[in-house]
C-alpha positions as CSV (number, residue, x, y, z in Angstrom):
1,M,136.1,255.9,-27.7
2,S,139.1,257.4,-26.2
3,L,139.7,260.8,-24.5
4,A,141.8,263.4,-26.3
5,T,145.3,264.0,-25.0
6,T,145.1,267.7,-25.4
7,D,143.3,269.2,-22.5
8,P,141.3,272.6,-22.8
9,T,143.2,275.2,-20.7
10,V,142.2,276.5,-17.3
11,D,141.9,280.0,-18.9
12,L,139.4,278.5,-21.3
13,E,137.4,276.9,-18.5
14,E,137.2,280.3,-16.8
15,A,136.2,282.2,-19.9
16,Y,133.1,280.0,-19.8
17,G,132.8,280.9,-15.9
18,V,134.0,277.5,-14.6
19,K,136.2,277.5,-11.6
20,L,136.6,273.8,-10.5
21,L,138.2,274.7,-7.0
22,E,135.7,277.4,-6.1
23,Q,132.4,275.9,-7.3
24,Q,130.3,272.9,-6.9
25,P,129.4,270.8,-10.1
26,D,126.0,272.2,-10.4
27,A,127.6,275.5,-11.5
28,W,128.6,273.9,-14.8
29,I,126.1,271.0,-15.1
30,N,123.4,273.8,-15.1
31,H,125.4,276.3,-17.0
32,R,123.2,278.4,-19.3
33,D,125.8,278.4,-22.1
34,V,125.1,275.1,-23.9
35,R,128.5,275.5,-25.8
36,L,130.4,274.6,-22.7
37,K,129.2,271.0,-22.6
38,A,129.5,270.8,-26.3
39,T,133.1,272.0,-26.0
40,M,134.7,270.1,-22.9
41,M,133.9,267.4,-20.7
42,L,133.5,268.1,-16.9
43,P,132.5,266.0,-13.9
44,G,128.9,265.3,-13.9
45,Y,128.5,265.6,-17.7
46,K,126.6,262.9,-19.5
47,Y,126.2,262.8,-23.2
48,S,123.2,261.2,-24.9
49,Y,124.8,261.3,-28.3
50,F,127.9,259.5,-27.3
51,W,127.9,255.8,-26.5
52,Q,124.3,255.5,-27.7
53,D,124.5,251.7,-27.3
54,H,125.7,252.0,-23.9
55,N,122.6,254.4,-23.0
56,G,124.9,257.4,-23.1
57,F,128.3,258.4,-22.1
58,D,129.2,259.4,-18.4
59,Y,132.5,261.3,-18.4
60,I,133.4,260.3,-14.7
61,K,132.3,256.8,-15.0
62,F,134.4,256.5,-18.0
63,I,137.4,257.4,-16.1
64,Y,136.9,255.4,-12.9
65,D,134.2,252.6,-13.4
66,G,135.7,249.5,-14.7
67,D,132.2,247.9,-15.1
68,Y,131.0,250.8,-17.1
69,N,134.3,251.0,-19.1
70,P,136.5,247.9,-19.2
71,S,139.4,250.2,-20.3
72,A,139.0,252.7,-17.5
73,G,142.3,253.5,-16.0
74,G,140.9,254.5,-12.6
75,Q,143.0,257.8,-12.7
76,L,142.3,261.3,-14.1
77,N,144.8,262.1,-17.0
78,S,143.7,265.7,-17.7
79,S,146.0,268.1,-16.1
80,T,143.4,270.9,-16.2
81,G,140.2,268.6,-15.1
82,A,138.6,268.7,-18.4
83,N,138.7,266.7,-21.7
84,C,137.7,267.8,-25.2
85,A,134.1,267.0,-26.5
86,K,134.3,269.0,-29.5
87,H,135.4,267.2,-32.6
88,L,134.5,263.7,-31.2
89,Y,132.0,261.4,-32.8
90,G,131.8,258.8,-30.0
91,N,132.2,255.1,-30.7
92,A,131.9,253.1,-33.9
93,N,128.2,252.6,-33.3
94,D,127.7,256.4,-33.0
95,H,129.4,257.1,-36.2
96,Q,127.3,254.3,-37.9
97,T,124.2,255.8,-36.4
98,G,124.7,259.2,-37.2
99,I,126.4,259.1,-40.6
100,G,125.2,255.8,-42.0
101,H,128.6,254.3,-42.5
102,S,131.5,253.2,-40.5
103,A,134.5,255.4,-39.6
104,K,137.8,254.3,-41.2
105,Y,141.3,254.3,-39.7
106,M,142.6,257.8,-38.9
107,Y,139.7,259.5,-40.5
108,N,135.9,260.0,-40.0
109,S,133.0,261.8,-41.5
110,L,132.7,264.6,-39.1
111,S,132.3,268.0,-40.8
112,T,135.2,270.3,-40.9
113,H,133.9,273.9,-40.6
114,L,135.8,276.3,-42.6
115,L,133.4,279.2,-42.1
116,R,130.4,279.0,-39.9
117,L,127.4,281.4,-39.9
118,A,128.3,282.5,-36.3
119,D,131.7,283.7,-37.7
120,I,129.9,285.8,-40.4
121,Y,127.5,287.3,-37.7
122,L,130.4,288.4,-35.4
123,I,132.6,289.6,-38.2
124,Y,129.6,291.7,-39.3
125,A,129.1,293.1,-35.9
126,E,132.8,294.0,-35.5
127,A,132.9,295.6,-38.8
128,K,129.9,297.7,-38.0
129,M,132.1,299.4,-35.2
130,G,134.8,300.4,-37.7
131,T,137.4,301.8,-35.6
132,A,135.4,302.5,-32.6
133,K,135.3,300.1,-29.6
134,S,131.4,300.1,-29.4
135,T,128.3,300.6,-31.4
136,T,124.6,301.1,-30.9
137,D,123.9,300.1,-34.6
138,A,120.7,297.7,-34.4
139,S,122.0,295.4,-37.2
140,A,125.2,294.8,-35.4
141,I,123.4,294.1,-32.1
142,E,121.1,291.9,-33.9
143,A,123.9,289.8,-35.5
144,Y,125.4,289.5,-31.9
145,R,122.0,288.5,-30.6
146,K,121.6,285.6,-33.0
147,V,125.0,284.1,-31.9
148,I,124.2,284.2,-28.1
149,N,120.5,283.2,-28.5
150,R,121.9,279.8,-30.0
151,A,124.1,279.5,-27.1
152,G,121.4,279.8,-24.6
153,Y,121.2,283.5,-23.8
154,N,117.8,284.3,-24.9
155,Q,116.4,286.7,-22.3
156,E,115.8,290.3,-23.0
157,S,118.4,291.4,-20.3
158,D,121.2,289.4,-22.3
159,I,120.8,291.8,-25.4
160,P,123.0,294.8,-24.9
161,A,121.9,298.3,-25.8
162,T,125.4,299.1,-26.7
163,L,127.6,296.5,-28.2
164,T,131.3,296.6,-27.3
165,W,134.4,295.2,-29.1
166,D,135.3,293.3,-25.9
167,M,131.9,291.5,-26.1
168,V,132.5,290.3,-29.6
169,W,136.1,289.2,-28.8
170,K,134.9,287.0,-26.0
171,Q,132.2,285.5,-28.0
172,R,134.7,284.7,-30.8
173,R,136.7,282.7,-28.1
174,L,133.8,280.8,-26.7
175,E,132.0,280.1,-30.1
176,F,135.1,279.0,-32.0
177,A,136.9,277.2,-29.0
178,L,139.2,274.4,-30.0
179,E,138.5,275.1,-33.8
180,G,141.9,276.6,-34.3
181,D,140.8,280.3,-34.9
182,R,142.2,282.0,-31.9
183,W,145.6,282.4,-33.1
184,Y,144.5,284.1,-36.3
185,D,142.4,286.6,-34.2
186,Y,145.6,287.5,-32.3
187,V,147.6,287.9,-35.6
188,R,145.2,290.3,-37.0
189,V,144.7,292.3,-33.8
190,S,148.4,292.4,-33.2
191,Y,148.7,294.7,-36.3
192,Y,147.1,297.5,-34.5
193,D,147.2,296.7,-30.9
194,P,150.1,294.3,-30.1
195,E,150.2,295.2,-26.5
196,F,146.7,294.1,-26.0
197,C,147.5,290.7,-27.4
198,I,150.7,290.4,-25.4
199,N,149.1,291.4,-22.0
200,E,146.3,289.0,-22.6
201,L,148.5,286.1,-23.4
202,I,150.8,286.6,-20.5
203,N,147.8,286.7,-18.2
204,Q,146.2,283.6,-19.5
205,K,146.0,280.6,-17.1
206,R,147.9,278.0,-19.0
207,N,149.3,275.9,-16.2
208,T,147.9,272.9,-14.7
209,Y,145.9,271.9,-11.6
210,Y,147.3,269.5,-9.0
211,G,145.3,267.1,-6.7
212,L,142.2,266.9,-9.0
213,D,142.5,262.9,-9.2
214,D,141.5,262.7,-5.3
215,L,138.7,265.3,-6.0
216,Y,137.2,263.5,-8.9
217,K,137.5,260.0,-7.4
218,G,135.4,261.2,-4.3
219,Y,132.9,262.7,-6.6
220,N,132.7,259.3,-8.4
221,E,132.5,257.3,-5.3
222,N,129.8,259.2,-3.3
223,G,128.8,262.3,-5.2
224,S,130.9,264.7,-2.8
225,W,132.8,267.6,-4.0
226,T,135.3,268.3,-1.3
227,V,138.3,270.6,-2.1
228,T,141.1,270.3,0.3
229,S,144.5,272.2,0.8
230,S,146.3,269.5,-1.2
231,M,144.5,270.5,-4.4
232,G,145.4,273.8,-6.4
233,Y,146.6,275.6,-9.5
234,D,150.2,275.7,-10.4
235,Q,151.3,279.3,-9.8
236,N,155.0,278.6,-10.1
237,T,155.5,277.9,-13.8
238,S,156.5,281.0,-15.8
239,A,154.1,282.5,-18.3
240,P,155.2,282.3,-21.9
241,N,156.9,285.2,-23.6
242,P,154.7,286.3,-26.6
243,R,157.2,288.8,-27.7
244,A,159.6,286.1,-28.7
245,M,157.1,284.9,-31.3
246,M,156.7,288.4,-32.9
247,K,158.4,290.1,-35.8
248,T,159.2,293.8,-35.9
249,D,158.3,296.0,-38.9
250,P,161.4,297.6,-40.1
251,D,159.6,300.8,-40.9
252,S,157.2,301.3,-38.2
253,K,159.0,299.4,-35.7
254,K,155.8,297.9,-34.4
255,A,155.9,294.2,-33.4
256,Y,153.3,291.8,-34.6
257,F,152.5,288.2,-34.8
258,M,153.1,286.3,-38.0
259,M,150.8,284.0,-40.0
260,P,152.8,280.6,-40.2
261,L,153.6,279.5,-43.8
262,P,153.4,275.9,-44.8
263,T,156.8,274.0,-44.6
264,A,156.6,272.8,-48.0
265,D,156.4,276.4,-49.2
266,V,159.4,277.5,-47.2
267,V,161.5,274.5,-48.6
268,F,160.8,275.6,-52.1
269,N,161.2,279.2,-51.5
270,P,163.8,280.0,-48.4
271,S,162.9,283.7,-48.6
272,L,159.6,282.7,-46.9
273,G,161.6,281.4,-43.9
274,S,160.9,282.6,-40.3
275,N,164.5,284.0,-40.1
276,V,163.8,286.3,-43.1
277,D,162.2,289.9,-42.5
278,G,158.9,290.3,-44.1
279,E,158.2,292.9,-46.6
280,H,155.5,295.4,-45.5
281,V,153.1,296.4,-48.3
282,D,151.0,299.5,-47.9
283,V,148.5,300.0,-50.7
284,R,147.4,303.5,-50.8
285,E,145.9,303.8,-54.4
286,T,142.2,303.3,-55.1
287,Y,141.4,301.2,-58.1
288,S,138.1,301.3,-60.2
289,Y,136.8,298.1,-61.8
290,E,134.4,300.1,-64.0
């Protein structure tokens, strides 16, 4: 088993409520949201379903303990202090145990989720709001409840009397983190509220931490979590410019994100290229299928 080279962002960590330099490990080890551990690996996390032939997988030991992991490099390679847990199956024995056959080179038998039940629930809850920013509709709140209950929020106080669009927006991010859905959410929202998308993207924490290796080593060696002035978050790297990735509708003059097209399609039809202005289609007629 190897750790993914793409690290979850600091912004995603904080969306789950994790602040590595402001909290103790108990804050995320005992986190109510079970999706956090299933999404990203953090110090103190152990997985019974990974490395089953090693009595489970210990994230910190895997990095620093050469007896536990002969391939341990002894140095944290994640720039954000976390590694992906979602989309991993473990080692060869885990795949054999879980699926009944071995994984092959460059592919495995993990499911690829095209549409999950939680997605249907959240789409329904959002649709019930219509153009409003909130709803008290009981069926919308019930759909939302089913998503957060599964995540570990099952107390009566967790269920809102009024469901807001922001609540659904956040749950879409946490529920589908690392599944490749977020960009498409930004694309659709940009058609009616581009400034919201731009501001949220600009303000995301997408830079890296520094000094975490010493912090993690100390935790591995003696269980201490001691944050010093040599550790911090990079505040100097400029935020990306989302406007540079937007097209402008020639009629409405509104900017919006684009849905990327497959390269093969663009090769055969240059009119689909990113340098070509799109055609805005506004369907106003109502058709009957009777």
